[in-house]
C-alpha positions in Angstrom: -0.1 0.1 0.1 1.4 3.4 -0.9 0.5 6.2 1.4 0.8 9.8 0.2 0.8 12.5 3.0 -0.3 16.0 1.5 -0.1 19.0 3.8 -2.1 21.9 2.4 -0.8 25.4 1.8 -1.1 27.9 4.6 -1.9 31.3 3.2 1.3 33.4 2.9 0.1 36.9 3.9 -0.6 36.3 7.6 1.2 37.2 10.8 2.0 33.8 11.6 3.5 32.9 8.4 6.4 35.1 8.7 6.9 34.4 5.1 8.8 37.6 4.2 11.1 37.5 7.2 12.2 33.9 6.6 13.0 34.7 3.0 16.0 36.4 4.4 17.6 33.3 5.7 16.8 31.4 2.5 13.9 29.4 3.9 10.4 28.6 2.2 8.2 27.9 5.3 8.6 28.6 9.1 7.8 24.9 10.2 7.3 21.4 9.0 4.0 19.6 9.0 4.2 17.8 12.2 0.7 16.4 12.2 1.3 14.2 9.1 5.0 13.3 10.3 3.3 12.2 13.7 0.5 10.2 11.9 3.2 8.6 9.6 5.2 7.6 12.7 2.0 5.7 14.1 1.3 4.2 10.6 4.9 3.0 10.4 4.5 1.1 13.6 1.3 -0.3 12.7 2.1 -1.2 9.0 5.8 -1.2 8.5 5.7 -2.6 5.1 3.7 0.2 3.7 5.6 2.8 1.8 4.9 6.5 2.5 5.7 9.9 1.1 5.2 13.4 2.1 4.4 16.5 0.0 4.2 19.8 1.8 2.7 22.3 -0.4 4.0 25.2 1.5 7.6 24.2 0.2 6.8 22.1 -3.0 4.3 21.3 -5.6 2.1 18.4 -5.7 2.9 16.3 -8.9 0.9 14.1 -10.9 3.3 11.3 -10.6 2.9 11.3 -6.8 -0.8 11.1 -7.1 -0.4 8.1 -9.7 2.1 6.5 -7.3 -0.4 6.7 -4.3 -3.2 4.3 -3.4 -4.5 6.3 -0.5 -4.1 10.2 0.4 -3.8 11.3 4.1 -4.8 14.9 4.9 -4.5 16.7 8.1 -5.4 20.4 8.1 -6.2 23.3 10.3 -9.0 25.7 9.6 -6.9 28.2 7.7 -6.1 25.6 5.2 -9.6 24.9 3.9 -9.2 26.6 0.5 -5.9 24.6 -0.2 -7.9 21.3 0.9 -10.5 21.8 -1.6 -8.1 22.1 -4.2 -6.3 18.9 -3.2 -9.5 17.1 -3.2 -10.4 18.2 -6.8 -7.1 16.8 -8.0 -7.3 13.5 -6.1 -10.7 12.7 -7.5 -9.4 12.6 -11.0 -7.9 9.2 -9.9 -11.1 7.1 -9.2 -9.1 4.5 -7.2 -7.5 6.9 -4.8 -9.1 7.2 -1.4 -8.8 10.1 0.8 -8.4 9.9 4.6 -8.7 13.2 6.6 -8.2 14.4 10.1 -7.1 17.5 11.9 -8.9 20.7 13.3 -10.5 21.6 10.2 -12.5 18.6 9.8 -13.1 18.2 13.6 -14.7 21.6 13.5 -17.0 21.1 10.7 -20.8 20.4 11.2 -21.1 19.1 7.6 -19.1 16.7 5.9 -16.5 17.6 3.3 -17.6 16.4 -0.1 -14.9 14.2 -1.7 -13.4 12.8 1.5 -13.9 9.0 1.9 -12.8 8.5 5.4 -12.6 11.1 8.5 -10.4 9.8 11.1 -10.7 12.4 13.8 -9.6 12.9 17.5 -6.0 11.7 18.3 -4.6 9.3 15.9 -3.4 6.9 18.2 -6.9 5.9 19.1 -8.6 6.4 15.9 -5.9 5.2 13.4 -5.5 1.6 14.4 -9.4 1.4 14.4 -9.7 2.6 10.8 -6.9 0.4 9.7 -8.4 -2.7 11.1 -11.7 -1.9 9.5 -10.3 -0.9 6.2 -8.1 -4.3 5.7 -11.4 -6.1 6.7 -13.1 -4.1 4.0 -15.9 -2.8 6.5 -14.4 0.7 6.9 -16.8 3.4 8.0 -17.0 7.0 6.9 -16.2 8.5 10.4 -14.0 7.5 13.3 -14.1 9.7 16.3 -13.4 9.4 20.0 -13.2 11.4 23.2 -10.4 9.1 24.5 -7.2 10.7 25.3 -4.3 8.4 24.9 -1.2 8.1 27.0 1.5 9.8 25.1 4.2 7.6 26.5 3.2 5.1 23.9 3.1 7.7 20.9 5.8 6.9 18.3 8.1 9.4 17.3 7.5 11.5 14.0 8.6 9.9 11.0 11.6 12.1 10.0 12.5 9.9 7.1 9.8 11.7 5.2 11.9 14.8 5.5 15.0 13.7 4.0 16.3 16.3 1.7 13.8 18.9 3.0 15.2 20.3 6.3 16.7 23.0 4.5 13.6 24.6 3.6 12.5 25.4 7.0 13.4 28.0 9.4 12.8 25.6 12.5 11.8 22.1 13.4 8.6 20.9 15.4 8.4 18.5 18.4 5.5 17.8 20.9 6.1 17.1 24.6 2.4 17.5 25.9 -1.2 17.8 24.9 -4.0 19.6 27.0 -4.2 22.8 29.0 -5.6 23.1 32.7 -6.8 26.8 31.8 -10.4 27.3 30.6 -10.4 30.2 28.4 -13.8 30.8 26.9 -12.5 31.4 23.2 -10.0 28.5 23.0 -10.5 25.1 21.8 -7.4 23.4 23.0 -9.2 22.1 26.2 -12.0 20.8 23.9 -9.7 19.0 21.7 -7.0 17.7 24.2 -8.6 17.9 27.7 -8.1 19.8 30.8 -5.3 17.5 32.2 -2.1 17.9 30.4 -0.6 14.6 29.3 3.2 14.4 28.8 5.8 12.1 27.1 8.3 10.5 29.4 11.8 12.2 29.6 13.7 9.7 27.8 10.9 9.5 25.2 11.3 13.2 24.5 15.1 13.0 24.4 15.0 10.1 22.2 12.9 12.1 19.6 15.5 14.7 19.8 18.1 12.2 19.2 16.3 11.0 16.0 16.2 14.7 14.8 19.9 15.1 15.7 20.8 11.9 13.8 18.8 13.0 10.8 21.4 15.8 10.5 19.1 18.8 11.7 20.6 21.7 13.5 19.0 24.9 14.6 15.8 26.1 16.3 13.0 23.7 17.3 9.5 24.7 18.3 8.1 22.7 21.1 4.5 22.9 19.8 2.6 22.5 23.0 -0.2 24.9 23.6 1.0 25.2 27.0 4.5 23.7 27.6 4.2 24.5 31.5 0.6 22.9 31.8 2.3 20.1 34.1 5.0 22.1 35.9 6.2 19.0 37.9 6.8 16.9 34.9 8.4 19.8 32.9 10.7 20.5 35.9 11.7 17.0 35.9 12.4 17.1 32.0 14.5 20.3 31.8 17.6 19.2 33.6 17.8 16.1 31.6 17.4 18.3 28.5 20.0 20.6 29.6 22.6 17.8 30.1 21.7 16.2 26.8 22.2 19.8 25.0 25.7 20.2 26.8 26.9 16.8 25.8 26.1 17.6 22.1 27.4 20.9 22.1 24.0 22.6 21.9 22.7 21.6 18.4 19.3 22.9 19.1 17.7 26.0 20.7 14.0 26.0 21.7 10.8 28.0 21.1 7.4 27.1 22.9 4.1 28.5 24.1 3.2 28.9 27.8 0.7 30.7 30.1 1.6 33.9 32.0 2.1 32.0 35.5 5.5 31.0 34.0 6.7 34.4 35.4 5.8 33.4 38.9 7.9 30.6 38.9 11.9 31.6 39.1 13.0 28.0 39.2 11.1 26.9 36.1 12.3 30.0 34.1 15.9 29.3 35.2 15.6 25.6 33.9 14.0 26.9 30.8 16.9 29.2 30.2 19.4 26.5 31.0 17.9 24.2 28.5 18.2 26.6 25.9 14.8 27.9 25.6 15.0 31.5 23.9 11.5 32.2 22.9 7.9 31.9 24.3 4.6 32.8 23.1 2.0 34.1 25.5 -1.6 34.9 25.2 -1.8 38.0 27.0 -5.0 39.0 25.3 -5.7 42.4 26.8 -4.9 44.9 29.4 -8.7 45.1 30.5 -9.4 43.2 33.6 -13.0 43.1 32.7 -12.5 41.5 29.5 -9.8 38.9 31.0 -12.5 37.9 33.6 -15.4 37.8 30.7 -13.4 35.4 28.7 -12.4 33.2 31.8 -8.8 34.1 31.6 -8.3 34.3 35.5 -4.4 33.3 35.2 -3.8 36.7 33.6 -5.8 38.6 36.1 -3.7 37.3 39.1 -0.3 39.1 38.0 1.1 42.3 36.6 1.2 41.5 32.9 3.9 44.3 32.2 6.2 43.2 35.1 5.6 39.4 34.2 6.7 39.9 30.7 9.9 42.0 31.6 10.7 39.0 34.1 10.5 36.4 31.5 12.6 38.6 29.2 15.1 38.9 31.9 15.5 35.1 31.9 16.9 35.0 28.5 13.6 34.5 26.6 12.1 36.5 23.8 8.3 36.9 24.4 6.0 36.8 21.6 2.4 37.6 22.6 -1.3 37.4 21.4 -3.8 40.2 21.6 -7.5 40.3 21.3 -10.2 43.2 20.6 -13.8 42.8 20.3 -14.8 41.5 23.7 -18.2 42.5 24.9 -16.8 44.6 27.8 -14.6 46.6 25.3 -15.3 50.2 24.8 -13.8 52.5 22.2 -10.9 53.2 24.6 -9.4 49.8 24.1 -7.6 50.6 21.0 -5.4 53.2 22.6 -5.1 51.2 25.7 -3.7 48.2 23.8 -1.3 50.3 21.9 0.0 51.7 25.4 0.0 48.3 26.8 1.9 46.7 24.0 4.4 49.6 23.9 5.1 49.1 27.8 5.7 45.5 27.6 8.2 45.7 25.0 7.0 42.8 22.7 7.9 43.6 18.9 6.2 40.3 17.7 2.7 41.2 19.4 0.0 39.5 17.2 -3.2 41.4 17.5 -6.5 39.8 16.1 -10.3 40.4 16.3 -11.9 38.0 18.6 -12.9 35.0 16.6 -15.4 32.2 17.4 -13.6 28.7 17.1 -15.9 25.8 16.8 -17.1 23.9 19.9 -15.7 26.4 22.2 -17.6 27.9 25.3 -17.6 31.0 23.4 -19.4 29.7 20.5 -22.1 28.0 22.6 -22.6 31.0 24.4 -23.0 33.2 21.4 -25.3 30.7 19.5 -27.5 30.8 22.6 -27.6 34.7 22.3 -28.1 34.2 18.4 -25.0 36.5 17.8 -23.1 34.2 15.3 -22.7 35.4 11.9 -20.4 32.9 9.8 -18.1 30.2 10.5 -14.5 30.8 11.4 -12.0 30.7 8.6 -8.5 30.8 10.7 -8.1 34.5 9.8 -8.9 36.7 12.6 -7.4 39.9 11.1 -10.3 41.1 9.1 -13.3 39.0 9.6 -16.2 39.4 12.2 -17.6 35.9 13.1 -20.3 37.2 15.4 -22.2 40.3 16.3 -20.1 42.4 18.6 -21.4 44.7 21.5 -19.6 47.5 20.1 -20.5 49.2 16.8 -19.0 47.0 13.9 -17.3 50.0 12.1 -16.1 51.5 15.2 -14.5 48.2 16.1 -13.0 47.5 12.7 -11.7 50.9 12.2 -10.3 51.0 15.7 -8.6 47.7 15.0 -7.1 49.1 11.7 -5.6 52.0 13.6 -4.3 49.8 16.3 -2.3 47.5 13.8 -1.2 50.6 11.7 0.2 52.2 15.0 2.1 49.3 16.6 3.7 48.1 13.3 4.6 51.7 12.2 8.4 52.0 12.1 8.7 54.3 15.2 6.6 52.4 17.5 7.9 49.0 16.3 11.5 50.0 16.9 10.7 51.6 20.2 9.5 48.0 21.4 12.8 46.6 20.2 14.5 49.2 22.6 12.3 48.3 25.5 12.7 44.5 24.9 16.5 45.1 24.7 16.4 46.9 28.0 15.0 44.0 29.9 16.5 41.1 27.8 19.4 39.1 29.2 20.4 36.6 26.5 21.3 33.3 27.9 21.0 31.1 24.6 24.1 28.9 23.5 24.6 28.7 19.9 26.2 26.2 17.8 28.4 28.4 15.3 28.3 25.7 12.7 24.4 26.2 12.0 23.9 29.7 13.0 26.9 31.7 11.4 25.8 31.5 7.7 22.0 32.1 8.4 22.7 35.1 10.7 25.3 36.5 8.2 22.9 36.3 5.1 20.0 37.8 7.4 22.5 40.7 8.2 23.6 41.5 4.7 20.1 41.1 3.0 18.4 43.1 5.9 20.9 46.0 5.7 20.2 46.3 2.0 16.5 46.1 2.2 15.9 48.0 5.6 19.1 50.1 5.8 18.6 52.1 2.8 14.8 52.3 2.8 13.1 55.5 3.9 13.1 54.4 7.4 16.7 53.2 7.3 17.5 55.5 10.2 15.6 53.4 12.7 17.4 50.2 11.5 20.9 51.6 11.7 20.2 53.2 15.0 19.3 49.9 16.5 22.3 48.1 15.1 24.6 50.8 16.7 22.9 50.8 20.0 22.8 47.2 20.3 26.4 46.7 19.4 27.3 49.4 22.0 24.9 48.4 24.9 24.0 44.6 24.6 26.3 43.0 21.7 25.2 39.5 22.8 21.6 40.3 21.6 22.8 41.4 18.2 21.3 38.6 16.1 18.0 39.0 18.1 17.9 42.7 17.0 18.6 41.9 13.5 15.8 39.1 13.5 13.3 41.5 15.1 14.0 44.2 12.5 13.4 41.9 9.6 10.3 40.6 11.3 8.8 44.2 11.4 9.2 44.3 7.6 6.9 41.2 7.5 4.4 42.6 9.8 4.2 46.0 8.2 3.4 44.1 4.9 0.6 42.1 6.5 -0.8 45.1 8.0 -0.8 47.0 4.8 -2.9 44.0 3.2 -5.3 44.0 6.0 -5.8 47.7 6.4 -6.0 48.0 2.5 -3.7 51.2 2.3 
């Protein structure tokens, strides 16, 4: 049996794609498709004699010979990839014998079935994939397989990195997973719905073994630990990090790590120190809003319990660059929220602050509430920058125009570079770099960045940043260059959204 994993295209012009920024280091995509690599690992364990290939449409084209080779296509997709999914289905259906198996957030979220999908294998693949394969081979396969069972991750096979042979060079970072689930109950979030409130983790040796496989495959560089809340189970994480620290030292620091966490990270100095020692250099935080009323409204109590500005600066001082998520459009928001968000974002000194309109994800508590209030407008598309999916309490035009002004302000060169200055003031670099993998890409970024940014009409801000960083915090020079280049991408996306 020949299995073709196809990962759909993600729209390029989004804040998260960083498409224009990663081009400076010669990359085509930010991250590899971990879901199909994980599914492939499970499939390899269950059916070792089956042949597998991967086509990631974010770095390569889907060829007719790939489809002609395959007996079955496996699709895994997020909501934002729906347009690409429909195009893939259309191409696959030209081959009558070709069966399509689909899973992932896009298909879990849909109330209606996607035409052209033969089998929906939903939920966590460790549970549903074996059931489907057993029925498929017995010629009794059902159209849909789904479960609420949360599997023990200690039994999850590692991603099948063999499918990435020759492709590592196209990505700016690799992906790996340690845990699933989150103990918090944010009204707008679907992580708890999909993966449960009790975080499940992989064993320490298991996680290190996955890194060994990635290391043996020849990769060196940034690794994104894709957990939606890496510190959801602090006891387990604190057990893992010293072992990870020692492994990195033994292997001369081949990786540096990024992840996502909740703001209570800032209240645990031991945990921050352990993460720094284990070469964590970036962390994404869902800060959402400076409005306490809005935080209470969306059940984000963990953010109410801390001084958000102080918390961000504390994490930055432990060697981790903070990326943050922000939302406008809560019921309690007034017209003052836009100026408050700008002031808040500038004070925390997070250059990579992603601001979106409140969006209604399927099956969340927010969706249930707004459905009962008869305020739902349209389904979520994965784009939260210019589409309202519900009737807001604030006047719609006021909300949209205020949001556009907010984006235009925080990504204007003056304000953006001011945030880099605030960041550098609090940031104390701790990441250990392996020169063999960082020297070339950083030199390329500096050269191209200087050409593109240094001689633009806003070049003054760029040269001033480089000079100031060299004089006051030279160890953070590569971070300063990276942030300057990312600003170019964010301004480009903002112009698309605002339409100017």
